[in-house]
C-alpha positions as CSV (number, residue, x, y, z in Angstrom):
1,M,107.9,138.9,120.1
2,S,104.4,138.7,120.5
3,E,104.2,142.5,120.4
4,R,105.9,142.4,117.0
5,L,103.4,140.1,115.9
6,I,100.4,141.9,117.1
7,T,102.0,145.3,115.7
8,F,102.2,143.2,112.2
9,L,98.7,142.6,112.2
10,L,97.0,145.6,113.6
11,A,99.0,147.5,110.6
12,L,97.1,145.3,107.9
13,S,93.6,146.0,106.9
14,P,90.6,143.7,108.3
15,R,90.3,142.0,104.8
16,E,94.4,141.6,104.4
17,R,93.7,140.1,108.1
18,W,90.9,137.4,106.8
19,L,93.4,136.2,103.4
20,L,96.2,135.9,106.2
21,A,94.0,133.5,108.7
22,G,92.6,132.0,105.8
23,L,95.9,131.5,104.4
24,F,97.1,129.9,107.5
25,G,93.8,127.8,108.4
26,L,93.9,126.1,104.8
27,A,98.2,125.8,104.6
28,L,98.3,124.1,108.4
29,P,96.0,121.3,107.2
30,L,97.7,120.7,103.9
31,A,101.1,120.5,106.0
32,V,99.9,118.1,108.2
33,G,98.5,116.0,105.1
34,F,101.4,116.1,103.3
35,L,103.9,115.5,106.2
36,W,102.1,113.2,108.3
37,V,99.3,111.4,107.0
38,A,100.6,110.5,103.3
39,P,103.6,109.0,104.4
40,L,101.2,107.0,106.8
41,N,99.3,106.1,104.1
42,Q,102.0,104.9,102.0
43,A,103.0,102.7,104.6
44,R,99.7,101.2,105.1
45,I,99.7,100.4,101.5
46,A,102.9,98.9,101.4
47,A,101.8,96.6,104.4
48,A,98.5,95.6,102.5
49,Q,100.7,94.1,100.1
50,D,103.2,92.7,102.2
51,F,100.2,91.1,103.7
52,A,98.6,89.8,99.8
53,V,102.1,88.4,99.3
54,A,102.1,86.5,102.5
55,Q,98.9,85.2,102.3
56,D,100.0,83.9,98.8
57,L,103.0,82.3,100.3
58,Q,100.8,80.5,103.2
59,A,98.3,79.7,100.5
60,W,101.1,77.6,98.2
61,V,102.7,76.1,101.4
62,Q,99.3,74.8,102.7
63,A,98.6,73.4,98.8
64,R,101.7,71.5,98.8
65,A,101.3,70.3,102.4
66,A,97.6,68.7,101.3
67,E,99.1,67.4,98.2
68,N,101.8,65.7,100.4
69,A,99.0,64.3,102.8
70,V,97.1,62.9,99.7
71,L,100.1,61.0,98.5
72,A,101.1,59.7,101.7
73,G,97.7,59.1,102.2
74,N,98.0,56.9,99.2
75,G,101.0,55.3,99.7
76,L,103.2,57.6,98.2
77,Q,105.5,60.3,99.3
78,A,106.0,63.8,97.0
79,N,109.4,63.9,95.3
80,V,110.8,60.5,97.5
81,P,111.9,58.1,94.9
82,S,110.9,54.9,94.6
83,Q,114.5,53.8,95.5
84,S,117.6,55.3,97.1
85,Y,120.2,57.0,95.1
86,P,123.6,57.7,96.2
87,P,124.7,61.0,97.0
88,I,125.8,63.1,93.3
89,G,128.3,65.2,95.5
90,I,128.9,69.1,95.1
91,S,130.1,69.0,91.4
92,G,126.3,67.2,90.6
93,I,124.8,69.6,92.1
94,E,126.6,72.2,90.6
95,E,126.1,70.7,87.2
96,S,122.4,70.8,87.8
97,L,122.5,74.3,89.0
98,K,124.5,75.1,85.9
99,G,121.6,73.1,83.5
100,A,118.5,75.2,85.0
101,G,120.6,78.9,84.7
102,L,121.2,78.9,88.4
103,R,124.8,78.5,89.1
104,E,125.4,82.3,88.9
105,A,123.2,83.0,91.8
106,V,124.6,80.7,94.3
107,T,126.8,82.4,96.6
108,R,127.8,79.7,99.1
109,L,127.9,75.8,98.0
110,A,130.2,74.2,100.6
111,N,130.6,70.3,101.9
112,R,130.0,71.1,106.2
113,D,132.4,68.7,108.0
114,G,131.3,65.5,105.7
115,E,127.8,65.9,107.4
116,A,125.7,67.9,105.2
117,I,126.1,70.2,101.9
118,E,125.3,74.2,102.5
119,L,123.4,75.8,99.9
120,R,122.6,79.5,99.6
121,F,120.9,81.6,97.0
122,D,120.9,85.4,98.3
123,L,119.0,86.7,95.2
124,V,117.2,84.0,93.0
125,D,114.2,84.1,90.9
126,F,111.5,81.8,93.4
127,R,109.8,79.8,89.8
128,Q,113.4,78.7,88.8
129,L,114.3,77.8,92.3
130,T,111.4,75.8,92.9
131,D,111.4,74.2,89.4
132,W,114.8,73.3,89.8
133,L,114.0,71.6,93.3
134,A,111.3,69.9,92.0
135,E,113.2,68.6,88.9
136,T,116.6,67.1,91.0
137,Q,115.6,66.7,94.6
138,P,114.1,63.1,94.2
139,D,117.4,61.9,92.8
140,W,120.5,63.6,93.8
141,G,120.7,61.0,96.9
142,Y,120.3,63.8,99.8
143,D,117.6,64.3,102.4
144,L,116.6,68.1,102.9
145,Q,117.5,68.8,106.4
146,A,116.5,72.7,106.9
147,F,115.4,74.7,104.3
148,R,115.0,78.8,104.8
149,F,113.2,81.3,102.1
150,E,113.0,85.5,102.5
151,R,111.2,87.3,100.2
152,A,113.6,90.2,98.7
153,E,111.8,93.5,98.1
154,R,111.3,92.8,94.2
155,A,108.9,90.8,93.7
156,G,109.3,87.4,92.6
157,L,113.0,87.2,93.9
158,V,113.9,85.1,97.5
159,A,117.3,84.6,99.4
160,A,116.8,80.7,99.8
161,E,119.5,78.8,102.1
162,F,119.2,74.7,102.3
163,L,120.9,72.3,104.5
164,L,121.3,69.0,102.5
165,G,122.1,65.9,104.5
166,F,123.3,62.8,103.3
167,P,120.9,59.7,104.0
168,K,121.3,57.5,106.8
C-alpha cells in the first residue's frame, strides 16, 4: 500500500506534490472543524439557551415565593380564600378548563380512589395554564398536594401534572 503511494507521489512534479500537500493541509483542519467542532459549538449554544430558560424559571419561582412570603407576613396567604369552598368536582374542573380553552390539552382528568383528583397536560401553553390556575384555584375547593412542570421542546409549552386533594 505504501509502495503504491510513494510511487504515485514520485510520479508527480514537485509543484503537484506541494499542491497536494496544501490540499490535505487545508482539507484536514476543515474536516475536523465541520465534523467535530461545529456540532460541539451547536451543543454549547443549545445548553446556554437551556440554562437561560432555567434561570428565567428559577427567577419566576423565587418571585412567587417572595410574593407568598410577603402575603403570609401580612397575615394573608396567596390564592387562598378567606372562606373554604366545597370541592367543585371533576365536572366543575372540566367546565373551568373549557372556559379557559384548555380542555383539549388535558390528557388525564380522573378521580384517584376518592382521595384526590389527577390532572395531566402533555403539551399546554404555560401562560394560559398559569392564568387558569391563578383564576380558578382559590375557589375550587381543593388543596394542591403535588404538581410538576416539564419544559417542552417548543418555547412556551410545558407538560404539567397536578394532584388535587380534598380538604381535610
